[in-house]
C-alpha positions as CSV (number, residue, x, y, z in Angstrom):
1,M,112.2,98.6,102.1
2,L,109.1,97.5,104.0
3,I,107.9,95.5,101.0
4,A,111.2,93.7,100.8
5,L,111.1,92.9,104.5
6,G,107.6,91.6,104.1
7,G,108.7,89.4,101.2
8,F,111.6,88.0,103.2
9,L,109.4,87.3,106.3
10,A,106.9,85.5,104.0
11,F,109.7,82.9,103.3
12,V,110.6,82.8,107.0
13,N,107.0,82.0,107.6
14,A,107.1,79.2,105.0
15,L,110.2,77.8,106.7
16,L,108.4,77.8,110.1
17,L,105.4,76.2,108.4
18,G,107.5,73.3,107.3
19,W,109.4,73.2,110.6
20,G,106.3,72.8,112.7
21,A,104.2,70.8,110.2
22,N,104.1,67.5,112.2
23,V,103.3,69.1,115.6
24,W,99.8,67.6,115.4
25,G,101.1,64.2,114.3
26,G,103.0,62.6,111.4
27,G,101.6,63.3,108.0
28,A,100.0,66.6,108.9
29,L,101.8,68.5,106.2
30,L,100.7,66.0,103.5
31,T,97.1,65.9,104.8
32,G,97.0,69.7,104.7
33,L,98.3,69.9,101.2
34,V,95.8,67.3,100.0
35,F,92.9,69.2,101.5
36,A,94.2,72.5,100.1
37,A,94.4,70.8,96.6
38,V,90.7,69.8,96.8
39,V,89.8,73.4,95.8
40,V,91.5,73.1,92.4
41,P,88.8,70.9,90.7
42,V,86.1,73.2,92.2
43,F,87.7,76.2,90.6
44,A,88.2,74.4,87.3
45,F,84.5,73.3,87.2
46,R,83.2,76.8,88.1
47,H,85.5,78.6,85.6
48,Y,85.3,76.3,82.6
49,V,81.9,74.7,82.9
50,R,79.7,77.3,84.7
51,D,81.4,80.4,83.3
52,G,82.4,79.1,79.9
53,G,86.1,79.8,80.5
54,K,85.7,83.5,80.8
55,F,85.8,85.8,83.9
56,P,82.8,88.1,84.3
57,D,83.1,91.5,82.8
58,S,82.7,93.1,86.2
59,M,86.1,91.7,87.1
60,Y,87.8,94.0,84.7
61,T,86.2,97.2,86.0
62,P,88.1,98.7,89.0
63,T,85.8,99.7,91.9
64,D,86.3,100.7,95.5
65,A,84.4,99.2,98.5
66,T,81.3,101.3,97.7
67,G,81.2,100.1,94.1
68,A,82.2,103.4,92.6
69,V,84.8,103.5,89.9
70,P,87.8,105.4,91.1
71,A,89.0,108.5,89.2
72,T,92.4,106.8,88.5
73,A,93.1,103.1,88.4
74,A,96.4,101.3,88.6
75,P,97.3,99.1,85.7
76,A,96.3,95.5,86.0
77,A,99.1,93.4,87.5
78,P,99.5,89.7,86.6
79,A,97.6,87.5,89.1
80,S,100.4,85.0,89.6
81,G,103.0,87.5,90.5
82,P,106.7,86.6,90.0
83,T,107.1,83.1,88.6
84,W,110.0,82.2,90.9
85,H,108.3,82.6,94.3
86,W,106.1,79.4,94.2
87,P,109.0,77.0,93.7
88,V,111.2,78.8,96.2
89,A,108.4,78.8,98.8
90,C,107.7,75.1,98.3
91,F,111.4,74.4,98.6
92,T,111.6,76.5,101.8
93,V,108.7,74.5,103.4
94,I,110.5,71.2,102.5
95,I,113.8,72.5,104.0
96,G,111.9,73.4,107.2
97,H,110.3,70.1,107.3
98,L,113.6,68.3,106.9
99,L,115.3,70.4,109.5
100,A,112.6,69.4,112.0
101,G,113.7,65.9,111.3
């Protein structure tokens, strides 16, 4: 129940993000998205050029904060999560932005 409530509130947060996007002036939402997108080429360069397109082997070994391998490890979950949440979150931000009008 608590996880579902947190998921719902995440979309409420996205709505409020779009709603208050232009508090600091017109175009603030677009400027923020552009600066957030700057990290994509940096990640691509580091992953494909520096690391040869492979993640380090240490990424696949579960460890705790001290570096020790736990006795039992949870199965690996997909990094992207559900495929529907990104489009819905983007749509929610746009709706909030349009409601602010």
